N, C-alpha and C positions, 0 to 999 in steps of 0.2 A: 312294655309292649304297646305299640301303637293302636290306637282305636280306629277300628275300620268304620269308614262313612256309611251310613245307611240311608238309602233313598226314602225321602219322605212321600207319603202317600197324598198328603194335603198341605197346602200353604194358604195361610191367611192373606187377606187383601193387603195388609201392611206389609207382610214378608214378600209378597209379590212386587209391590212398589219399591221396596228396598233393593230387591235384585235387579229391577229395570233402572233404577238410579245408578246402581253400580255399572250396569252396561253403558249407560249414557256418559259415566264419568271417564271412560277410557279415552285414550288419545284418538281424536277424530282421524288422524292420518293413518292410523292402523287398519288394516283389512278387516272389514266388518265380519266376514265369515270366521276369521281367527278369533275376533272377540266373542262371538257367539259360542264357538267351540270351547273356549276357555271359561265362560260363565256356565256353560252346560256341565263341565267337568267339575267345577268348583262346587256347584249346588246340586249336582247329581240330578240334572232334569233333562228331559228329551228336547232335541232341536225343535221339533214341531210344537212342543208346549211353550217354549221360549217365544216362538214366531207368534202363537196365538196371544200370548200375554202382550207383546208389543202392539198387536193390533187392537187390544182392548184396554190399552194403558189409560185412555181418556175416561173410560167408563170406571176403571179402578180408583181414579182420582176423585171421583164423586163420592166414594165410600172409603176414605183413608183410615177411618178408625173402627171400621167394621171388623169382626173376628172371623166371620165365614160368610160363604156364598149364601147361606140360608138366611143370614141376617140382613140381606138386602131386600127391603120392604118392596113388594111389588103390588101392594094394595089388596083390597078384597078380590076374590076370585070371581068377579062378575064378568059375564060373557059379553061380547060386543053385540050391539043391536044388528038387526038385519041389514039395515041401511049402511052401518059402519062397516059390516063384513063385505057388503057390496063394493064400498070405496076402496078397501085394502085389495080385494080379489081383483078389481078392475085395473087398479095400478099395477099389480104384478103381471097380470095377464097381458097388459098393453106393452110392458117392457119386453116380455117374452116374445110377443108377436113382432116387435120391431128389433128383435136380436140385440136388445140393450143389456149389457151384463150388470145385474144388480146383486146386492148382498142384503141380508136381513137388517144390517145397519142402515143402508140406503132406503130401505122401505120405512123404517122407523123415522128417519129424518123428514122424508117427504110426507108421510101420513101425519106427522106431528103438526104440519102447517095448517091441517085441516080442522085442528082443534076439536077432536073427537071428545065427547063428554065422558066416555069410559075411561079415557087416558088423562083427563084433566086433574091437575094436582099431583100427578106422578113425575118422578124424576126421569131423566133420559134413560138411564139404566133400567128402571122399572118398565117403561114403556117398550124398551128393547126386548126384554124378556118376555112381556105380554105378546108382543108381535111374533116372536119365535114360536111361543106356545101355540098361538092361533094358526099359523100358517103350516106347523108341523101337523096339526089336527086336520088340515085340509090337504095333506099329502104333498107339501111344497118342501123340498130339501135342497141343501146345497150339492150341486153336482159339478164334476169337472167338464168344462166345455169340449165338445167333441168336434165342432167345426167353428172356424174363425173366418168371417167374411166382411167385406167393406161394403157398406151401403152407399150407393150414389144417389143423390137426390134427383127427383124427377125433372127438375129444371136445371140440370147440370150444363146442358148446351147453352142455355141462356146466360148462366153465370160464367161460363168459360168466354163467351162473346163479349160479355161486360168487362171481364178482365182484360182481353185482348184490346178493347177499345181505350182502356185506361192506359195501358203500355204505349199505344200509338199515340195518345194524347200527350203523354209526358215526353215521348221521344220528339215529337213536333215542337213542343214547347221549349225544350233545352237544346234541340239539334243535336241528340246523341248520334254518334257513329255507331254502326252495327257491331264493331268490335269493343264497344263500351257499354252494351247491354249484356249482362252476365246472369246466368242462372247457376245456382249453387245448391248441392243438396248431399246429405250424408246417406251412405249405404253400408250395410254390414257385409263382411267377407268371411265366411266360415273357413276354418282351417281343414276341416275334413267333412265332405259331403257324400256319405255313402248312399248308393242307390237303395230305393225302397223295394225294387224287384230285381231278381236275377234268375238265370236259367236253372232248372232243376228237373230231376226225373217226375214224370206225372205220377200223381198219387203219393209223392213223398210227404211224410207227416211233419218233418221240420226242414227248414231251409236256413242254414247258418251261413253267415258271412263275417269276415275279419275286417275291423276297422283300427284306426289309430287310437281310438278311445277319446278323440277330441271332437265329437259332434257338435258339442255346444260352445267350444272355444271359438272366439271370432276376434276380428279387428275392424274398425271403423275407417272408412275412406270418405273423405269430403272431396267431391268432384265439382269442377266449375267449367262451364263452356259458354263462348260468347254467340251472340245472334248470327254471326257469319261463319261459326264452326271452329274457331280457335279454341284450343284447350289450355287452361291454366295448369299450374303445377298441382299434382295430387297432394292433399293433406292427410296423412295416415296416422291413425291413432292405435297403438299397441296397448295390451294390457300390462301393466307393471308399474314401477315406481322409477323416480329419477335417482341418479348415482348408484345405479346398480350394474351388474355385468351386461344384462339385456340392454339396458339404455346405452351404455357405452358402445356395445356392438352395433346397435342401431345408428348411432352417430357417425361411427367409422363407415358403415355401409352407406350412408347418406353423403359422405365426403366422396367416396369412390364413384357415385353417381353425379358427382359435381353439381350439387344443389338442385337437380332436376325434380326432386320431391322434397317434402317437408314432413319430418318424423317427429311425433312426440308420444309419450306414454301417460296413461291414466289407469287408476285403480281398476275400472271395469271396462275399459276401452270405450267409454262414452264420450259424446261430445258435451262440453260445458262452456259456460260463458267466458271462462279464462282462456280456453283453447280457441274459442271462436275470436277473441280478440287477437291472439297470435296468428290466426289465419288471415285476419284482416291486414295485419301489419306486414306479414312475410309473404303473403301471396297477392292480395288485391293492391296493396300499396305499391308494390314493385312492377305492377302491370299497368303501363301508361300513367305514371304517378302524377302528371299535371292535368290529366283530363278528367272531367266530372263523369261518374259512371251511374248506370242504373242497375241495382242488384235486385234480383228476384229470389225470394226465400219462401219456405214454408213456416208454419207457425210453431216450430219447436220451441219449447221454453228457453233454450240456450240462446236463441236468436233475439229474444224480446227484453233482455235486461237493459236497464238504464244506461250502464256504463258503455254498452255497445253502441246504443242510439247516439250517445253523446261523442263517441269515437268517430262515428260516421257522419256527424252533423256537418253541413256545408261541403262535404265531400261526395258522399254517395246517397242516392235516393232509394230507399227500399220499398218494395211492394210485396206484401204477404200474400202469397198464392193460397187460396182456399176455395172449397166448393161450398162453403157455408155462407149464408147471406149475412 
């Protein structure tokens, strides 16, 4: 008779690290969600628990030989001085006032730079636990954000004019034609965008709408336009893997459109440095191949890799558009 697996109520630090090593040993090409489901099923743990362990992996590594959470020494239970408390609370309140998302770990790392006497001699994990205990005693907790907004700097007009002058200076220096000044950017396209509001009887307790169940599914489109209004071929990224039925169907669709678009797939439908290199070769390189171009991009990490800068060297000058000084 097969022995039924029983869910453990407690894992030691060493066991958690062993499970995380098992997770990292999987084939990186495999979908991460699938790997997480497999690990959770194998060790009978919740998906949320595994996510928390992944976030705290660095903290666990500081205590590889400890048997339990209780054995993580956090020092004597001395309280922060009034001055230290003010430092911590002022840092948190400043972040809240400026709508900066922070976590307990962010507070620990930043407060650690102040070299507070109460935290001196403690490990990072001990400081982390001490900060959590203190902030919770002051009624600070982790909350899901209810609003997301973009803060535009007060001197945004000045920065925009500075950027515009730089573009004009570069154009005059190399005598760019307007059709060789190109702005490119990625944008998500959601497969299902249901309305948040719909008509219903006044006083109705519930308002139900039907959707395709794909509200979060999306693809990424990289669009490019020149200074005189010419549009380059769209570069579309679908979620999926190469050598699958979806990939083959997309390539057939691409042939039907006679190369007017470029289609690729990626595990999460995200832009990365490899795909951006393909965009350079298949979209930019084909557009006036013998002319020098001025390409304007944002500061997406996929645009800043060394291999991309090397690929564009002596061909295209890049200016990274940003409202930060």
